[in-house]
N, C-alpha and C positions, 0 to 999 in steps of 0.2 A: 369580894367576890361577888358577882351577881348569880343568883340561882336561875336565873332566865338566859344566861349566856353560856353556850357551849364553846369555848376557846380552842377546842380541838378541832371543829368544822370550819371551813373557809368562810368568810365574810362574802354576803351576795354581791357585793362591789367588785369582787377579784375574779379573773378569769378561772375558768375550772383547773383544779389541780393545783392551786396557788392558797395557800392557808395565810399567808401575810406578803409585805410589799417585796421583801427579800426573794421570795420566789418569783415573783414578776419579773426583778430585774434578771435573775439568774437564767429566765426563759428568752430574754432578748437577744434575737439574732443580729449580727452586725449588719447582715442585708436590711433588716427592718427599720435600722436607724437613718439610712439615706437610700430609701428606696429608689429604683429609676423605673420609669414608665415602661421601657421595655422587658422588665422583668416580669409584666403581668400580660394576662390575656382575658377575653371573656369567655368564661366558662358556660354560659348559657345567656342568651336573651331570645325570648320568644313571648309572644301573647296568646293566649288560649281564652276561648269563649266558655263559659260554664255557669253554673247557678250558684245561688248563696248556698246551697246544701253542699257544694263542693269546696267550700272555703277551708274547712278543716285539712283537708289533703293538702291544699297548695300551702298553707302555713306549715305543716309537717315538713314539706319538702323545705322551705324557706329555714326552718329552724335547723334541719340536719346540715345543710350546706357548710362546709368548714374552709372557705376560701377567705380572700381578705375582705371582701365586701359583697354584701347581698342584699337586694332590695325586691321588694313584692309590691306591686300598685295593685289595688283592687278597685275598679272604676264602673258605676253605673255607665252604661251605652249612652245616657245623654248626656255625660261629663257634669252632672250636678253635685256630686260627691265621690272625693277620692279619698281612700284610706292608705297611706303609705308606711310601710314596714321596712325598716333598714338596719342593718348591723356590720360592724366592723369586727377585725380580730380585736380592738383595742376597747370596744363598746358593746354594751348590752344591746338587745333590742330597743328600737326607738320607733313608737307609732305615731302617726300626725294625719290631721284631717285636713283635707282642702276640700274648699267650696268658692265657687266664682261670686263674685259681687251679685247681690241680689238674689241670690238662692232661695228657692222656696223652703230649703231643708233647713235654714239657719236657727230657727227656732226649735226646730225638734232635736237638733244637736246639742245646743244649749241645755235643753232639758234633760237630755241624756246625760252629758257631762255632769250636770249638777245632780242628777239623782244616783250617780255613781261615785259622788264626793270628789270629783274632778272640778277643778277650778277654771272659770273663765275668765283669764286675766283682763284687767281694765283697759291696758294698752294693745290689746289683741283686735281691736276694730281696724276698719280700713284706712289706708293713708289717706294724709291731709291732702296732697296733690295726686289727683288721677289724671292720667294721660288717655285720650281717647283711642288711640292706636294700639295701646298696651292693656291687657286683659289683668284684671286684679283677682288676687285670690287670698281667701284668709287660712291661714295655714294655724293648726292649734296642736302642739305637743301633747300626746297624752302619758302622764307618768303618774304614779308609778306602775309599770305594767306588771301583769302576772308573770311569771318566769316560767311555767310550765306552758309547751304548746297548745295542750288542750284547753287550759284556762284562758290563754291568748285569744283562741279561735271562737271561745265560747262569748268573751268579750265582745269581739269583733263582730260575730253574728247577731248578737244582742242589739249591737249598735244599728246595723242596718235593719233589722226587723223594727227598732223603735222609730226610723225614719219612714217606715212605709213599704219596705221590700218584704217579699215573702220567700219562703225556701226554694220556691221555683223560678225566682226572678233572676233575670240574666245579668252577668257580670263578666268585666272582662279582668284576666289576670295576668300580668306583665311579669315575669322572673327576668331579672337582670342580675348576673353574678360574675365576679371577678375573682381569680384564683392566680398564684404565683405560677409563672410557666414550670412545667418540669416534674 
């Protein structure tokens, strides 16, 4: 038995209050196995303008939401960089970065990811076939993420600072949250 593993604590990959897989199975609600669209409603859908210094508060709201699905888009007003956070009841928080084809921030994003020991996969470049009427975006998922909201906020703030924003820089925050009715 490893001295570094505490078998009484739940694994980081399991939902809260679950120590092992049987706890996950016991928590499954029959409605969750075959959910119907009419069982859900949009709990929040709003776009707010703020600054980079507001980011921690927006991530706190995102992390505290306990509905079925939650998404937070953090976008520069010129749409050159978007950070997308999302989570479902079945997954941990996923963060990804979206930039348009030819973005001036591409090199800064790569250097930030490398400096934080995130890999930029070889196959994440632009598609081979580009259609002129369809905008091209590069999406890069960031994993593993910090599990604490304060650490996640700091990572995201550091990212935006690295690509040239300042604490007073304007950002758009879009909260989109779905919950089960009732």
